[in-house]
N, C-alpha and C positions, 0 to 999 in steps of 0.2 A: 329234221337236222342231225339225227344220230346216224343215220345212214351214210352220212359223209365221211364218219371215222371207219366206217367198215374197210375201205381199201387202205387206209392207215394199218389197222390190225392186221390184216392179212398179210400186207409187206413185211410187218414185224415178224410174223410168224414164219416166212420166209427166209429172213435174212437173220434172224435171230431164233434159231431153234430152240435156245433155252429158255423163251419167253413162252410167257402162259398167262392164262386168266386167272383172275383171283377169286375171292368169294364176292366182293362186293360187285353189285350191277354197274355194268359199261366201265369197269375198271381194266388197267393193265398193271403187268408187274414183270421186272425182267430182272436175268442174273440174280437169282436168289432172293429176289425182293417180294416185300407182299403188301398187297394193295387190298383191303377188306373194306374199305370205305367206299360208298356208292361214287359213281364217276370220279374215282381216285386214281393216280398213277405213283408208281414206286421204280425207281431204276438205282439199281446199285446193290451189291450185296449186302445183306440183312437191313436193307432199308423198308420201312414200314409207313404206309398211308391207312390209317383207320378213319381219317376224316372224312366226312362227304364233301366231294370237289376239293379233296386234299391232294398235295404232290410231295413226293419225297423223292430227293435226286442226291445221291451220293451214298457211299459205305456207311450204313448204320444210321442213316437220318431218318428222322420219325417225324410225321407230319399227322398228328391225332387230332387236332382241333379243326371244326367245320371250314372248309375254304381256306385252310391254312397252306404254307409253303415251306418246307425244308428244305435248303441247298447246301450241300456240302457234308464233309466227313463228320458223322455225328452230330449233326445239326437238328434241333429238335423246336417244331411249331405245336405246341401244345394247346392253343385256345383257338377261339373263334376268329377267323380273318386274321391269323397272326401269320409273320414270315421270320424265318431264320435263314440268314444267307453267310455261311463262312464256315471252317471248320471249329467243331466244338460250339457253335453260336446257340443262344437258347430264347425263344421269344414265348413267354408264357402268360402274358397279359393280352388281354381282348383287343384286336386291332393293333398288337405291337409289331415292331419292327428291329430286328436284331441283325446288322450288317456288319461282318468283320469277325476275324478269328475270335473265338470265345467271348464275342458280344453277348451281353445279357439285356433283355428288355422285359422286367417284370410286372412294369404296371400298366393298367389300361392304356390304350392309345398310346404308348408311349416310344420312341425311338432311340435305340442304342446302335453307334456308328463308329466303327475304329475297333483294333485288336483289344480285347478286354474290357472296352466300354460297359458301362452298366447304366440303364435307366429304369430306377427301381419306383420313382413315384408316378402319381397318375398323371397323366398329361405331361409326362417329363420326357427332356431329350437330352443325350448325352453323346457329343461327339468328339473322336480324338482317343488315342492310345491311352488306354485304362481310365477315361474319363467317367465319372460319377454323377448321377442325378438323381438323388433320392427324395427331394423334396416335392410336394404337389405342384404341377406347374413348373417345375424348374428347369433351367437350361445350363449346362455345360459345355464350353468349348474349347478345346487343346488339350495338349497331353497333361494328364493328371489333374485335370481340372474338375473342382467339386463343388456342385452345388447341393448343398444340404437343405437351405431353408424354403419355406414355402414362397413360391412365386420367384425365387432367387435366380440371379444370372452370373455365372462365372465364367470370364471371357480372357481366355490366354493361358498359357502353360502354367501350370502349378498354381493357378489362382484358385481362391476359396471363397464361397460366398454362403454363409452359416446363418445369418439372420432372415428373418420375412422379409420381403420385396427389397433385398439388397442387391445391388449390382457390382461385383468386384473385377477388376481387371489387373491386380497386383499379379507378381510372380513369386519365385522362388527367396525364400528370406527375407520375405516382404519387400524385395526389390520392385520398385513402381515401374510403370511405362509409359513411353511419352505418346500422347495422341495427336496427330498432325494433320493438316490439310483441312481445320473446321474453319467453316464460314461463320461471319459473326452472328451471334444469335439475336435475334431479333424479338419473337414472342417468349412470355413467360415461361413455357417448358422447354426452352431451347438452350444449349449448352452456349458457354462463352468460351472465347480462346485469351491469348497471352496479351495480345492487343488490346482487346477490350479490358482487361484485367490490368494494364498499365495505363490507360487513361483513366479509368475509375481510379484508380491508386493516385494516380496526378492530381486528380481534383479534389480526391479525400485530402491529400496532403495540403493543397492549397487551401482549401476551406479550413482546415486545422489550424494552419498559421495565420489566418486571417481573424478567425475566433481567437485564438491566442493573443494575438497584437491588439486586438479590442479589448480583453479581458485585463491584459498587462496596463494597458491605458487606463482603465477604470480601476485598476488597482492603486495605479500612481496618481491618479487624482484622489481616491479616497486616503492612500497615505499623505498626501500633501495636506489635505482637509484637517486629516488627525494632527499632523504637524502644527499646522496654524492654530488650531482650537488648544492644542497643550500649551503651545508657547504663550498663549494669551492668557490661559488659567495661570499659567506659573508667573507672569508678571503680575497679574492682578492679586494672587495669593502671596507673592514675595512683597508687593507694594503695601497690601493690608496688613501682613504680618509688622513689617518694619514701621508704619505709622502706629500701630499699636505698642510696640516695643518704645519707641519714641515717647508717645502720650505716657505709657507707665513710668518711663524712667523719669520724665521731669516731673509726675505728679509725686512720684515717691522723693524726689530730692527736696520738692517744696514742701512735702511732708516731714522730712527728716530735718530741713532747716528750721521748720516751724517749732518742731519738737526740742531742737537744740534751744531755741530762744526762751520756749515756754519751762523747760526743764532746769533752765540756770534758776530763776524766780530771786534774781540777785535784791531786787529791793526788799523783798520781803525776810528775806534771811537777813540784809543788814539791818532792817529796821528791828528784828529779833535781838540782832548782836546788840545795836545801841540801848535797846530797854534794858536788854540784862545787864550792860556796862553802868548805866545809870542806876538800876537797882544796887548794883554792887558798890557804887561811891556812895552812895546815900547809907546803906549800911555801915561802911567804911567809915562816914562821916558821924554817924552814931556812937559807933564804938570808941571811934577817938576821943569823942567829950568824956568817956568814962575811964580814960587812962591818967595816970600821974604825968607830970612833968619831967621826972628823971629819967625817962625813956624817951623823949622827945628827941634828943640829939640822935642816939642810936635807931630810931625808928626813921628819922629824916634822910641818914646816910643809908640807912637800908633801902628805903622807899626811892632815894635817889638811884641807888645802884639798881636796885628793881627796875625803874623806867629807863636806865639806860641801857641795861641787859635786855629788855623787853624791846626798847625801840630797835637796838642792834639786831634782835633775833627776828623781830618782824620783817625790817628791811632786808635781812639775808633772805628768810623763809619767803617774804613777797616775791622778791627777784627770782630766787629759785623756783618758786611756783610759777609764777609767769612765764620764765624760760620754760619750763617743763611743760606746761601746758601749750605754749606757743608750739613747742616741737612736736608735741604729741598729735595738736590740732590739725597742723600742715601733713603729716605724715599719715594720720588716719583719715582725712576728709575725703580721700578718693574713695574709700572703701565703704566706710560706714559713718557717717555724721553723727549718729547716736552714740557712738563708740567715745566722742570727744568728752561728751559730757560724763559719761562714766568714768573716764580717766581723770577727770577735773578731782575728784572726790572731793567735793567743797562742803557736803555734809559732815564728812569725817573730819578736814579741817576747822570747821565751825564748831564742831562738838569739841575738837582740842584746844581751840581758844576759848571756848566757854569752861572748860575744864582747868586751864591756867589761870584765867581769872577768878574762877572760883577759889584758887589754892593761893594766889596773892591775896585777893580779900581775907581769907581764912589767917594767913601769916601776919596781915596788918593788924585784923582784930585781935590775935592772941598778944601781939607787942602792946596795942592799946590798952588792953585790960592790966597790964603790967606797971602803967605810966600813972602819974598822979594828976587830978583833975585841974590843976592850976594851970598846965600848959596847952587845957583844951582849945580856949580860944586861939591861941596861936598856930596849934595844930590843925585846926577847922579851917582858918583862913590859907594856910598855905597849901593844906591838902584840896580845899576848893581851886586853889589857884593851879596846882598840879592836875587837878581831876579836869580843869577847864581846858588848861593847855594840851592835855593828853587827848582830851575829848575833840579839840579843835584839829590837834594835829592827825587825828586818826580820822576823822571826818574826811578832813582834805587827802589823806594818802587813801583812803577808801573811795573818794570820788573820783579822785586821777586814775585809779586802777580799775574802777568800773568804765570810766570813759574808754581808756585804753581796751578793756578787755572787750566791751562793747563794739568798738572800732574794729578791732581783730576780728571777733565773731562774724561781724557782717562782712567784711572783707573776704573772711574765710567762708562763709557760707554761699557769698556771690561768687568766689572763685571756684568752690566744689560744684554750685549749679551751673556755671560756664561748663566747666570741663565736662561735667556729667553731658550737659546737652551735645557738646561738641563730639564728644565720644560716641554718645547715641547718635546722631546723623550721621557719622563717618561710619558707624556699623552698619546704618540703616541703608547707606547708600552702597557699601560694599555688599552687603546682603544681597540689596537687589540687583547690582551688575552680576554677582555669581551666581544669581537664581537663572537671568536673564541667557547668561554664555552657556549655563550648563544645559538648560532647558533647549535652546539652539542649534549646540554640539550635538546632544543625545538625539532630537527628534530628526537632524541631518542625516547622522548616522543609522539610525533605525531604517529612514527612509531608504537610505542608498543601499543597506543590506537587503531589504524587502524585496527592492526593484531588482538587486544584482540576483538573488537567490530565486525568484520567479521566473526572469530570463533565463537563469542556467538551466533549472528545471523542467522549462517549457521546450527549449532548445535540444537538451537532450532527449527527453520523452519522444518529441518529433522525429528527430533521425532515428531514434531507436525503432518506431514503429513504422517507418518507411522503410528501414533496411530488414526489419522481420517480415514484413509483409511481402516486399520483393522476393525475399529468400525463399520465404514458405511457398509462395504462388509458384515461383519459377521451379523449386524442386518437386512440388506435387505434379505440377503440369508434365515437366520432362519424364518424370516416372512413368506416369499414366500413358503418356503418349510412346514411351520408350515398350512397355508392357505390350499395348495394342499392337505396334509395330511387329514386335516378335511374332504375337499370336498371328496377325496377318500374313506374316512371312511363311510361318509354318503350316497355315490354312492355303497359302497359294502354291506352296511346295507338293500339299498333298492333290490339290485341286489341279495342278499342271499334271500330275503323275495319273490321277483317272482319267484327263483329258488324252493322254498319250496311250491309254490304256483301251479307250474307246477308240481310239486313232487304229491301234493295233488290230482290234477285231473288225472294224470296218475294210483293213487291208487285206484280210484273209482271203486269197484267189480260190476259185473251186473250179474241177474240171467239167466244163458243161456236156452233156449227153451220156455221162457215166451214172449208173444206177449208184455207186457209191466213190465217193471222192474226200480228200480231206485236205487241208492247207494250214499253212504258218505266215502269220503277220507280225510286222514290227511298228512299234509307232513311237513317235518323240514330240514333245512339245515343251518348249523353253527349258526347262531344268529336271523335266519328269520323262521317263522311259518305260516302255513295256513290250511285252510280247505276248503274243495269242496263238492260240490252236483250234482247229475247230474241223468237224465231220459232217458231211452231207449225203443223206440215202433218201433215194427216189424210190418211193414205195409202189409207186404208179405212174403211168405217163402223164398224169394231172396232178401229181401230189409228193412234193419233197418236204423231208423232215432234216433239219439243222441243230447241231449244238456246238455253242462256242465259249472258249475259256480264256481270260487274259489275268497277266501279273505284273504289276508295275513296281518301278523303283520305290515307292513309298510303303511296300509291304501289302497292299490291298491285290485283291483278286475279284473278277467278276465273270457270272457265269451266264450265259443265254441260250433259251432254246425257243426254236420258232419252226413253225408249218407254214408252208406255202403250198396251194393249190390253183387251179385254174380249170377251164373248160372252153 
């Protein structure tokens, strides 16, 4: 198999006098290049291919790793199976690929494509100008896209994915992108679109409204139940309170009336007064029998005067007393019946009468002691007549006064009881009516307020939730789709430029039959443009060597080397 390369080497020696064999076995170097690795090749001033089966093409390029390839000025491929294509590109990871000016692929099996792209993580991929993929298994696509998290994906210009397993399609200043053309998601791991979100949102709002209506109906029924219970309890409590108050008022009125009658004790007091009067008369009679007749006239006149004065005073005092008692009884009956008895002051008045009677008897006894015994019989008879008359008159007046007072007291007690009963009944009815009215008004008001508040709150929350959900979903979806659209446009532009570069390479014509020929081609695909140039050398009648380079409108360049043979 190595014999097939001998004609190629001879041709290079003929047409390229500067080409020489290098130290590596079966290796070649051209124009100041150094190929020290076995089966290696170096083309370009200062290029170096020291790895086994390595290839260095371009000024200052270095392919030091086994089976490595460095193409472009200053390109370096330092690990096994690494490939560096483009000016200043670096492929330092095993099996790594760096394509583009200053592209760097440090991680094993990493790929960096684009000017300044960096694939640092193990099995990472960075595609786009200054795109960075530093996380293990990470992928960044787009200008300045950065995927730093493990297994993260940054899709689109300026998007950043810094968390593990994160997928980010954001843009500069957190401006979202719009993702369009999505099919309706069916399986659990498929994305949903705006139409599906709208349907789900409508169903959620409908279910929420139904649940709200159900809860409002339950709340209304519960409130009405509370209102009915509160109304019934209020009526029962008001009636119970009224009945109790009525019963207590009637009982208290009866007790007060009975106390009035019991406290009077008129029979006992009059009996005591009568007994005292009889004792005083007997004492007067005994004393009179001891007085002389000379003082009978004076005593008679004085006694008659005393009798007249006592009678007049008794009448005036009785009338005044009766009128006062009547006025006080009527005035005080509505407030407290017991106060009537206190205002009568019977004990005080009887005590006063008793004191007066004792005084009169003392005066009579004093006068009788000054009279002679001759007039005792006359005085005794006359005194007995006066005493009997006075006693009879006193008894009659006392009985009449007692009857009148008893009638007035009974009427007063009956009136007081009736007024108390009427007042109590009226107050009870008013209290019951007021309690029912207030309870109904309060219950209705609280029920209306509760229902109104519940309806207002539910409607507000439902509208707010619907608006927020629609706005948030729309903004998020529009932003995401916009970002993806921009990224796809950028990628499409670079792809079109790459296709135009391939078209330009394939369009280079060559002069047939010449040992050495060159050609220039141009290509266009949509919005991408490219130019290409190439040279072809026939090293033997059956072997040709060709080198092609293209430059596209996206700033990319591509290099191709080929050998053709036949027999």
